[in-house]
N, C-alpha and C positions, 0 to 999 in steps of 0.2 A: 502494499498500499505505500502510497506518495507519503513521503514522510512530513509533508508540509500540512498536507490536508490530515493525515491521520493526530497530528496534534493539533490543528483546530477543531475536529469533532471530540479528540477527550478534554480539550478544554470547557466546548460545549456541552459536554456531560458533567466536569465536574462543576460546573455554575451553578450557585443556590439560586441563582433568579433565570436560570434557561427558561427559555421558550421552544414551543414545537419547533423540529427542523424543518426547514422547506428548501431542498437543494433543487435547481434548477438550472438546465443547462442544454446545449444542443445534442441531438439524438448522437449515440452510439460511442460517444468520450469517457463511458465507465463508472456512471451513475449507481448505477445498480448495483454494480463490483462493489464499489467502493461504500456503498452503506452495507452489502451484505457481509464483507470482510470487517468492517469494524464492528458490526452486528455481531461476529464471532470473536471477535477479539474485546469487547469490549461488556458484553451482557452474556449472562449465563443463558437465556431463554431470548429467542428472535419470532416475530412475525413477520413473514413477508405477505402483502399484500399485490396483487398487480390488475390496474383495472383495466388495462389495457386487453389483458387474455378475459377476462370474467365480466363477461357486461353488465350481469346483476351485483356485482360488488360494493358498488356503492352507495346501493340501499340499505345498507349493513351502518352506513353512519347517520342513514335520517332521522336513527332513534336514540336513545340516550347510549350516550358516548363511554361508556366503562369501558374499561380494557379488557376483563373479566369476561363479558359478556362480547367482545368482538371478536377474541380469540374463540371463545366455545362457537358461535356462530358459523365462524371461518372454518372449523372443524366440521361439523355437517357436510356432507353429500350436497353437491349444488340441488338435486332437485328438493332436497328436503329448507334449504334457507326460504324467509319470506321473499326475498325478492325475486324469486323464481313461481311463488303463486299467483294466480290470477289479479290482475289489479285493473279498479277501473278503466277505461276508458280515456278518462277527460285528464287522468294522472302523468303529467311527464319529467324527465330526468334528465340531466346532464352529466357526461361522465364524469371522472375528476379530474383527468386531462385538460378537459376543456374550461373545467373551474377554473384550474391553478394555473390559467393564461395571464 
């Protein structure tokens, strides 16, 4: 892992006033690899959510943002998740990648 980026991530992790981490950058430059590597290095457990590969995943974040609930819901098979149950046609959602822009 790039030492400069690793040092910045470790500094972020150690800050008592840290805010959620938002990592932006061009496609295919190593953002996912960096965060997965950092997660394995700095934490005992890591949850990985890929909003592009799982189109219903964004709905996990529409309810209560309790980390235990998110991980529990992520562990369900895709057909068991609330995001894949039939919704009223008036509902519309945006993917996380669209929201983050």
